N, C-alpha and C positions, 0 to 999 in steps of 0.2 A: 476212503477210495473203494472199499467194500462196496459200497452202494453203487460206484461206478463201474465196479467189476460185473455185479450181476447186471446193470444197466447194458451193458455190453453183451452180454450173454443172450439178454432176453432180443438183443437185434442182431445175432447170429453171429456176433465178432469174438469168438472163442478165443484167438490169440492176443487180443487186447484185454479179454477178460480175465483171463491166465495171470496177463502181467500186472495188472490193475490189483487184483489178488492177493501175488504174491509180493507186490509192496506193501501192501495193507499189513500180512504179517509180519515182515521186515521191518516195517514202522512200529509196530506194536512191542517189539523187542528192548524199546529202551528203558523198561521197566528193567532189565536184567543184572543195573547195575545195583539194585535196590533191595539185593538179599533175600530171604527167605519172605518176608511180607512183601516186598516188589515183586516175584516170580509168582507167586501165590496170584497177588491180582494179575498179573501176563495171562497168566493160564485161562482165568476167568474170561479174561477182555478177549484172550484169542479165540476163543469158540465161536463166535460171532462170524469171523471172518474165515474159521477153518470149516464149518457149515455150507456159506456159500461155498465154497472151492469143492468140496464133496458133492455140492448140489450139480455142480459143472462138470465134473468127473460122471456122475450118474447118470445124469442127464443126456450129454454128448456122446459116452465112451468113446474118447477121444483118450488116445495114449500118454500124451502129455500133460492134459490134466491129470489121469490117475494118476500118473508117476508123482505129481505135485503133489498131489493133495495125499498121497500115502506118505510122503517125505517129509510134508507138516505134521501130517498125524503122529509119526513116531516120536518128532522132534518132542512136540509136545507131552508124550507117554513119557519121554524119559527125562523131560524136566521136573513132570511132578513125581518122576522116581527118586531122582534127585532130592527133592524139595521132601519129599516123607522121611529117606535116611536122614537127613539133618536133621530133621526136627526128633527122630529117634535120639540121634546122638545129643540133642539138644535135653532131651526129657534127662538124661543120664546126668546133666549139670546144674539142672534144678533142684536135685538132692543135697545140692554141695552148696548152692547159693539161693537162701531162702529171700534175699533181694529180687530175683526175677520171678517168681510167683507173685509179689507184691507189684512188679511193674506191669506183668501179664494180665493183672485182675485190676490194673487202674486203665488199662488198654480198652478192657473188654467196658468197662464202664462207659470209656469216652465214646467208644462205640454205640453203646446203647443212647447216649446222651444226644451224639449227632442224628441218627436214626430217629429221636423221638421229638427235636428241635424239627427236622427236616418235615416231617410226615405228620405229625401228632402235636405243635406247638402247646405250651400250657395255654389257658385262658387268662386274659390278663396282660401278656408279654407283648409288646408293641412291637413293630416290625422290624425296628431301628436297633432294640435291644438282644433281640432273636439273633438277628446276621452278627451283631459284634459277638455275643455267646459262642456262635458257629465258628467263627475263628478262631478266636480262643481256644476251641475245645479241639479243632482241626490242627492247629499248627499243636497243640501239647501231645495228640497223638501224632504227629509225624515225627516228633523229636523222640520220643517213647520209642516208636517204630525204628527210629535211625538207631539209636542208643542200643537195643538189642540186637538187630539185625550187625552193627560193626561188632560185639559179641559174638553174633552165630557164625559169621560170614566164614570163620577157619573150617566150619562142618559142611559149608557148600564147596564141590567140584563141579566149576563150568568149564575146565578145561578142554575136556574131551568132547568133540561136535559129533553129533549123531545123525548119521544120513544113510538110506536104504546101502548104498555100496559097503557102507562100514557094517551094516548088520548081515548081509550077505555073506561078507568074507567069515564071517564069525560063526555062520549056520553048517550043521553037518552035512558031510555029503548026503546029496538023495533025501535032502528035507526041505522044509518051507515052513516059514511063517505065515501066520493067517493072525492078522489085527481084525476084530471086531469094534464097529462103533453105533450105536442107538442115537437117530439124529433124525429130524426134520428136514425136508429137500423143499428149497424153493424150485414153483412152479415157472418155470420161465415163461409159460405159454398161456399163464392164467391173463383173465381179464375179467373187467369190472370191478364191481363192489365185492365181489366173496376173497378169500384169504390165500394168499399167494404161495402159503406154508402147506405143505401135505404135513399129517399126522406122523409123530417118530417111528422111523422103519429101522432095521438091520445093515447094516453095509460091512460088506466084507472085503479086505486087503490080502491079496495073496503073494508073497515075494519067495519064489525059489531059488535054492543053493548053487541051483544050474545057469 
């Protein structure tokens, strides 16, 4: 859906582009039920769709595009802050439960193992054995993360939905929220074999209390 949105915008179909990119962002929210690990993965995944949406807003100066990009920016930031707060809470639990340390160490070990098997498999290991070990390692990683997420889930609070109007209502009179991003932009007019992405630059969104 993200690539479809970029294609729509490249052909001047901004309403269709916004709809596709918005749906892409929504579809990526399937990880939100997966606790801290799932939300962290979601925040990483959503970035490409968000950059595409910001590119449409910056390149078209379309009010609807700007509002949608700003709205998803603050939603993503709210999720990130929520996870950070949850992790701070979880760290306090670590001191009381050494088993959590052991499982976290095992998770890091499994991630390294999966990374090495995927990118730098040991010499002499045939492909079938490599695939079997990857399957076993990923299953063990998923099980451990699910166990910890179940234990950590009380620290997460996803009940409050964040959007621009909610934030505006909480701003002090005659104040404004300024949100900065540093992102590359997709160049919808680029052609040929050159890169369609510009170097990263600052983007600022401003939300007034008025």
